[in-house]
Steps between C-alpha positions, in 0.01 A plus 500: 500500500464867582779686662394683820596860524776569754379700800609866490786584723705802588810591313827396666602856520183584703589221756855613506388859582310374801795284603733802475278707710489224757877465495539874551251502779260717305211316645221751420611515126526116496151464651353745235668330212392158627135620551481605142647173380252296721215700349610399148614149579303384811589126442875546441661290771830679530311816598375318811861432605580868448206613714634274782852633456381864513289449811765304667774758428272788613446320838131447451477160642120439465509599136803282454307205628203589284706519190692181583167330531394628159830390347440156651150477361618603160803270509406190716823318406740783565736426792607871491142613558445261793841590646386867487177413666657285772759765581263798498219342695655462838434595778163651416357224283623162642248287326590652170865435578430126568294484174785644295759273666280204436462593130874534470540151640246377229710667240806314627656794688588512867441831659760447761284513813344224704143613524373214717503706817315798328258262337422338846457849664274621225287182493399557871244763402420446128545252220761603256245553231289729724803684616606559139164633411525735805848619395391562141198685615730732704735542208218590267336734744834690561515549126150624448371185346186460701307281263779255481547500867128428549535189286775370727290566806209315345719203427543438877226268629 
């Protein structure tokens, strides 16, 4: 049986440097270092968490939601990723918030909020699936990802 080659990953010192910049609130430097690492290691999951943390700490709410979504997509069983998505998505993206809370429940975590009232209110106008597609479309458009946003629009019957 052949051994598969381990996927390339950043050196711990490179991740530590980004974390140090983040801790010292040197967000521009953290973003630059992270961008270089993402170019070299686009599939390295911890970089997705760092992208979320940098956006969140810099107060860029829409980018934080976008990066939380990417983190969730890369790590579909990560409670931390879905907690980040649930926390960052309100009030602007309520369907995304419900989606994240539902996934947390599937993972055995309780988000701490009763969403029945929100779910009922949202369901008055759209199904949860259609609303999620609309929220994701808005997230992707706000982050310059028009082709991806179009795919979400096209998924709505």
